[in-house]
C-alpha positions as CSV (number, residue, x, y, z in Angstrom):
1,M,0.0,0.0,0.0
2,A,1.3,3.5,-0.9
3,E,2.4,5.9,1.8
4,I,-0.3,8.1,3.2
5,E,-0.2,11.8,2.1
6,I,-0.7,14.2,5.0
7,K,-1.6,17.8,4.1
8,L,-1.0,19.9,7.2
9,Q,-2.8,22.9,5.7
10,R,-6.1,22.8,3.8
11,P,-7.1,26.4,3.0
12,N,-10.6,25.3,1.8
13,V,-11.3,23.6,5.1
14,E,-10.3,26.7,7.1
15,V,-12.6,28.9,4.9
16,L,-15.5,26.4,5.4
17,F,-15.0,26.3,9.2
18,K,-14.8,30.1,9.6
19,P,-18.6,30.8,10.1
20,Y,-18.9,27.8,12.5
21,Q,-15.9,28.1,14.7
22,A,-17.7,30.2,17.3
23,V,-20.7,27.9,17.4
24,I,-18.4,24.9,17.9
25,G,-16.5,26.9,20.5
26,K,-14.1,25.0,22.9
27,D,-14.7,21.8,20.9
28,F,-13.3,23.3,17.7
29,P,-9.6,22.1,18.0
30,G,-10.6,18.5,18.5
31,Y,-13.3,18.6,15.8
32,R,-10.9,20.3,13.4
33,N,-8.3,17.6,13.9
34,H,-10.9,14.9,13.5
35,V,-11.9,16.5,10.2
36,Y,-8.3,16.6,9.0
37,R,-7.7,13.0,10.0
38,T,-10.8,11.8,8.1
39,I,-10.0,13.8,5.0
40,T,-6.5,12.3,5.0
41,Y,-7.9,8.8,5.3
42,A,-10.6,9.3,2.7
43,M,-8.2,10.9,0.2
44,H,-5.9,7.9,0.7
45,F,-8.8,5.5,-0.1
46,L,-9.5,7.6,-3.2
47,N,-5.8,7.3,-4.3
48,G,-5.4,11.0,-4.0
49,D,-8.0,11.8,-6.6
50,L,-7.9,15.6,-6.6
51,S,-11.3,15.8,-8.5
52,Q,-12.9,14.5,-5.2
53,E,-10.9,16.6,-2.8
54,K,-13.3,19.6,-2.5
55,L,-16.3,17.3,-1.9
56,V,-14.4,15.3,0.7
57,E,-13.2,18.4,2.5
58,T,-16.7,19.9,2.5
59,A,-18.4,16.7,3.6
60,F,-16.1,16.2,6.5
61,V,-16.3,19.9,7.7
62,Y,-20.1,19.4,7.8
63,H,-20.5,15.7,8.7
64,D,-21.0,16.2,12.5
65,I,-21.7,19.9,12.6
66,G,-25.4,19.4,13.5
67,L,-24.1,18.4,17.0
68,W,-23.3,22.1,17.5
69,T,-25.6,24.0,15.1
70,D,-28.7,22.1,16.1
71,R,-27.5,20.6,19.4
72,E,-29.0,17.4,18.2
73,L,-27.8,13.8,18.8
74,A,-29.5,12.6,15.6
75,Y,-27.3,15.0,13.8
76,L,-27.0,13.5,10.3
77,E,-30.0,15.3,8.7
78,P,-29.2,18.7,10.4
79,S,-25.6,18.4,9.2
80,E,-26.8,17.6,5.7
81,A,-29.2,20.5,5.7
82,V,-26.5,23.0,6.7
83,A,-24.1,21.6,4.1
84,L,-26.6,21.7,1.3
85,A,-27.8,25.2,2.2
86,D,-24.2,26.5,2.2
87,N,-23.4,24.7,-1.1
88,E,-26.4,26.5,-2.7
89,K,-25.9,29.8,-1.0
90,F,-22.2,30.1,-1.8
91,N,-22.5,28.5,-5.3
92,W,-19.8,25.9,-4.6
93,G,-21.1,23.7,-7.4
94,L,-20.7,20.5,-5.5
95,D,-23.1,17.7,-6.5
96,P,-25.8,17.9,-3.8
97,E,-26.5,14.2,-3.8
98,A,-22.8,13.3,-3.4
99,L,-22.5,15.8,-0.6
100,R,-25.6,14.6,1.1
101,G,-24.7,11.0,0.7
102,A,-21.1,11.4,2.1
103,I,-22.6,12.9,5.2
104,H,-25.7,10.7,5.5
105,W,-23.9,7.4,5.1
106,H,-20.7,8.1,7.1
107,H,-21.8,5.9,10.0
108,K,-23.1,3.0,7.8
109,I,-21.9,-0.3,9.2
110,L,-22.0,-2.3,5.9
111,S,-20.4,-1.1,2.7
112,Y,-22.3,1.6,0.8
113,K,-23.6,0.6,-2.7
114,G,-25.2,3.1,-4.9
115,P,-24.8,6.5,-6.6
116,H,-21.4,8.2,-5.8
117,E,-20.3,4.9,-4.3
118,K,-16.5,5.5,-4.6
119,V,-16.5,8.8,-2.7
120,I,-19.2,7.9,-0.2
121,E,-17.5,4.6,0.6
122,A,-14.1,6.4,1.1
123,C,-15.7,8.8,3.5
124,R,-17.5,6.0,5.4
125,K,-14.4,4.0,5.8
126,A,-12.4,7.1,6.9
127,D,-14.8,8.0,9.6
128,W,-14.9,4.4,10.9
129,V,-11.1,4.4,11.2
130,D,-11.1,7.6,13.1
131,A,-14.2,7.0,15.2
132,S,-12.7,3.7,16.4
133,K,-9.3,5.3,17.1
134,G,-7.7,3.0,14.6
135,L,-9.2,-0.3,16.0
136,I,-11.0,-0.6,12.7
137,R,-8.4,0.0,10.0
138,K,-10.1,-0.6,6.7
139,G,-6.8,-1.7,5.2
140,L,-4.7,1.0,6.6
141,S,-1.6,0.0,8.5
142,R,-1.2,0.8,12.1
143,S,1.9,3.0,11.2
144,M,-0.2,5.1,8.8
145,I,-2.8,5.7,11.4
146,K,-0.2,6.6,14.0
147,E,1.4,9.0,11.5
148,V,-1.9,10.8,10.9
149,E,-2.8,10.9,14.6
150,A,0.7,12.4,15.3
151,A,0.0,15.1,12.7
152,F,-3.5,15.8,14.0
153,P,-3.8,14.8,17.7
154,N,-7.1,13.8,19.1
155,L,-7.3,16.8,21.5
156,G,-10.2,15.2,23.4
157,F,-12.5,14.8,20.4
158,H,-13.8,11.4,21.5
159,D,-14.4,12.7,25.1
160,T,-16.3,15.6,23.5
161,L,-18.7,13.2,21.8
162,L,-19.3,11.4,25.1
163,R,-19.9,14.7,26.9
164,L,-22.4,15.9,24.2
165,A,-24.2,12.6,24.4
166,K,-24.7,13.1,28.1
167,D,-25.5,16.8,27.9
168,Y,-28.0,16.5,25.0
169,G,-29.4,13.1,26.1
170,G,-29.7,13.8,29.9
171,S,-27.5,10.8,30.7
172,M,-24.8,8.7,29.0
173,L,-27.2,5.8,28.6
174,V,-30.1,7.8,27.1
175,G,-27.6,9.9,25.0
176,G,-25.9,6.8,23.8
177,I,-29.2,5.3,22.7
178,K,-30.2,8.4,21.0
179,V,-26.9,8.7,19.1
180,T,-27.0,5.1,18.0
181,R,-30.6,5.2,16.9
182,G,-30.1,8.6,15.2
183,I,-26.9,8.0,13.2
184,V,-26.0,4.4,12.7
185,K,-27.2,3.0,9.4
186,W,-27.0,-0.6,8.2
């Protein structure tokens, strides 16, 4: 397997984040690094296909944003809505179905089959790698994952998710159930 390319700076990502940084607040550094890690993995799964890079970057900036914009544990649809509205408002020209699909299916357990399969599947696999902290590797080597994690440290991102589940759900148990029911797809 080819080496993994790590881009430490992604100007498009920073522009996309700008209007939402205050809403994300203290959780921003951890979420930002999660986004950079997932973009890195997805682009590796896409063999560095630059024609997909803007879509991948945009999908990952927005993929969990409903946690903060809508304060919602079932955040896929709110995240999709914000991404699609901004895509239209700012005339980014991204295929709305590919953008929506990359966000909607990123927690799908089984492989995605359907329109825009290559990019959606790359995003799905990338998020599983990062969400599992590398326990699920989807073909990546441990050393690749460690290299990406060293470039973009966790900064408490997974703890943030647990805190939000408790805060929005009322308890860890209820929040965990709401998250699972609201975002996991078969």
